[in-house]
C-alpha positions in Angstrom: 95.1 95.4 92.1 97.6 94.8 89.4 100.9 96.6 89.0 100.9 100.2 87.7 103.6 101.4 85.4 106.1 102.8 87.9 105.8 99.6 90.0 106.7 97.6 86.9 109.9 99.6 86.7 110.7 98.6 90.3 109.9 95.0 89.5 112.3 95.0 86.5 115.1 96.4 88.7 114.5 93.7 91.3 115.0 91.0 88.6 118.4 92.3 87.7 121.6 91.2 89.4 122.6 93.6 92.2 125.2 95.3 90.0 122.8 95.4 87.0 120.2 97.0 89.2 122.5 99.8 90.3 123.8 100.4 86.8 120.2 100.7 85.5 118.9 103.2 88.1 120.6 106.2 86.5 118.6 105.9 83.2 115.4 104.3 84.5 114.6 106.2 87.8 114.6 109.7 89.2 115.3 108.8 92.8 118.4 107.5 94.7 119.1 103.8 95.1 118.3 102.9 98.7 114.8 101.7 98.3 115.6 99.7 95.2 118.5 98.0 97.0 116.1 97.0 99.9 113.4 95.9 97.4 116.0 93.7 95.6 116.7 91.9 98.8 113.0 91.7 99.8 112.0 90.1 96.6 114.5 87.3 97.0 112.8 86.5 100.4 109.1 87.2 99.7 108.7 86.9 95.9 107.7 89.4 93.2 104.0 89.0 93.3 101.8 92.1 94.0 101.6 91.1 97.7 105.3 90.1 97.9 106.9 93.2 96.6 104.3 95.6 98.0 104.6 94.2 101.5 107.9 96.1 101.9 106.1 99.4 101.6 103.3 98.1 103.8 105.9 97.4 106.6 107.4 100.9 106.2 104.0 102.5 106.3 102.9 100.6 109.3 106.1 101.4 111.2 105.6 105.1 110.4 102.5 105.1 112.6 104.3 104.5 116.0 107.1 106.8 114.9 104.5 109.5 114.2 103.1 108.9 117.7 106.5 109.5 119.3 107.1 112.6 117.1 103.7 114.0 118.1 104.2 113.3 121.8 107.7 114.8 121.7 106.9 118.0 119.8 103.5 118.6 121.3 104.5 117.6 124.8 101.3 115.5 125.0 100.4 111.9 124.9 97.1 112.9 123.4 98.9 114.9 120.8 101.0 111.9 119.9 97.8 109.7 119.5 96.2 112.4 117.3 99.3 112.5 115.0 99.5 108.7 114.9 95.7 108.5 114.1 96.0 110.9 111.2 99.1 109.1 109.9 97.3 105.8 109.9 94.3 107.0 107.9 95.7 109.8 105.6 94.7 108.6 102.1 98.0 109.6 100.5 100.0 107.6 103.1 97.7 104.6 102.9 98.1 104.7 99.1 101.9 104.8 99.1 102.0 102.1 101.7 100.4 99.8 99.1 102.7 100.8 96.2 106.1 99.2 95.3 107.9 102.5 95.2 110.2 104.5 97.4 107.6 106.9 99.0 106.7 104.9 102.1 110.3 104.5 103.0 110.8 108.3 102.3 108.0 109.2 104.7 109.3 106.8 107.4 112.9 108.1 107.3 111.6 111.7 107.2 109.6 111.0 110.3 112.6 109.5 112.1 114.7 112.6 111.0 111.9 114.8 112.5 111.9 112.8 115.7 115.7 113.1 116.3 115.5 116.8 115.3 112.9 117.4 118.1 115.0 115.4 120.5 118.1 117.3 119.6 116.4 120.6 120.3 115.6 119.3 123.8 118.9 117.5 124.4 121.7 118.2 121.9 123.6 115.0 122.9 126.0 113.2 120.5 123.5 110.3 120.3 120.6 112.5 119.2 122.7 114.4 116.7 124.0 111.2 115.3 120.5 109.8 115.0 119.4 112.9 113.2 122.3 112.8 110.8 121.8 109.1 110.0 118.1 109.3 109.4 118.5 112.5 107.3 121.2 110.9 105.2 119.1 107.8 104.6 116.1 109.9 103.8 118.1 111.8 101.1 119.4 108.4 99.8 115.7 107.4 99.4 114.3 110.5 97.8 115.9 113.8 96.8 113.0 115.8 98.1 114.0 114.8 101.6 116.5 117.6 101.1 113.8 120.2 101.7 112.9 118.8 105.1 116.6 118.2 106.1 117.6 121.8 105.0 114.9 123.3 107.2 115.9 121.2 110.2 119.5 122.0 109.7 118.9 125.8 109.6 116.9 125.6 112.8 119.5 123.5 114.5 122.3 125.8 113.5 120.4 128.8 114.8 119.7 127.1 118.1 122.8 125.1 118.7 125.5 126.7 116.6 128.8 124.9 115.9 127.8 121.7 117.7 125.6 120.8 114.7 128.4 121.2 112.1 129.8 117.6 112.2 126.4 116.0 111.9 125.3 118.5 109.2 128.6 117.9 107.4 128.0 114.2 107.2 124.6 114.7 105.7 126.0 117.2 103.2 128.6 114.6 102.3 125.9 112.1 101.4 124.0 114.7 99.4 127.2 115.6 97.5 127.9 111.9 96.8 124.4 111.6 95.2 124.7 114.7 93.1 126.3 113.1 90.1 123.6 110.5 90.0 120.9 113.2 90.3 122.5 115.1 87.5 122.6 112.1 85.2 119.0 111.2 86.0 117.8 114.7 85.4 119.4 114.7 81.9 118.2 111.3 81.0 115.2 111.1 78.8 114.0 107.8 80.3 112.8 109.0 83.7 110.1 111.2 85.3 112.1 114.4 85.5 110.9 115.4 82.0 107.3 114.9 83.3 108.0 117.0 86.3 109.3 119.9 84.1 106.1 119.9 82.1 103.8 120.3 85.1 103.3 124.0 86.0 103.8 125.0 89.6 100.2 126.3 89.8 98.8 122.9 88.8 100.9 121.2 91.4 99.7 123.5 94.1 96.1 123.0 93.0 96.5 119.2 93.4 98.3 119.4 96.7 95.3 119.7 99.1 93.2 117.3 97.1 95.9 114.6 97.0 96.5 114.9 100.7 92.8 114.5 101.6 91.8 112.1 98.9 94.5 110.5 96.8 92.2 109.6 93.9 91.1 113.2 93.5 88.4 114.6 91.2 89.0 118.3 90.3 85.3 118.9 90.5 85.2 118.1 94.2 87.7 120.9 95.2 85.1 123.0 97.1 83.9 120.0 99.0 87.4 119.0 100.0 88.3 122.5 101.0 85.2 122.6 103.2 
């Protein structure tokens, strides 16, 4: 399939110089720069065709499956549970869709899964290595998509409640990354050339109505809601 509009934005960024790409993101995008920096390097190696640039997301989506297995096995204390989580991850329509799109979402999901994995491991064993892994994955997730902050905040609150002050250095490093990205997010939010204006126009009720449908069948049809719920 040919490129859709948002993918063309990614493609244009990939054809800039590195400095030009970074200077264009504040007015052309609504997400942080990590994915675009990786895509810029990827295009130099694999080309800017549909397959070339989308293959980066395909790699991220594929790697997410074994990560999901380890997350499931760790949190459910069961190899069968891990296999079930990995199976759902590999066939979920929304994840398959974004693994074929030249956008930041597949990387966002992968890093979110890695953050969740180290979160679970830290609860079992609050070692410096697990806390560092959680902080690194969480910071990279936020540097990929601002919405990672919802996941990371929830994890942070649980870790603070369970482990207390031992979490503060790791949580502080994640907060520092979020703070460093705040000026960029502010500029993107107030720029007329990105998707924030579209987000503001969508009522929260409409978003919630689409949530289940998009999770079960990405190309949803509102008329099929009862069937999807069943």
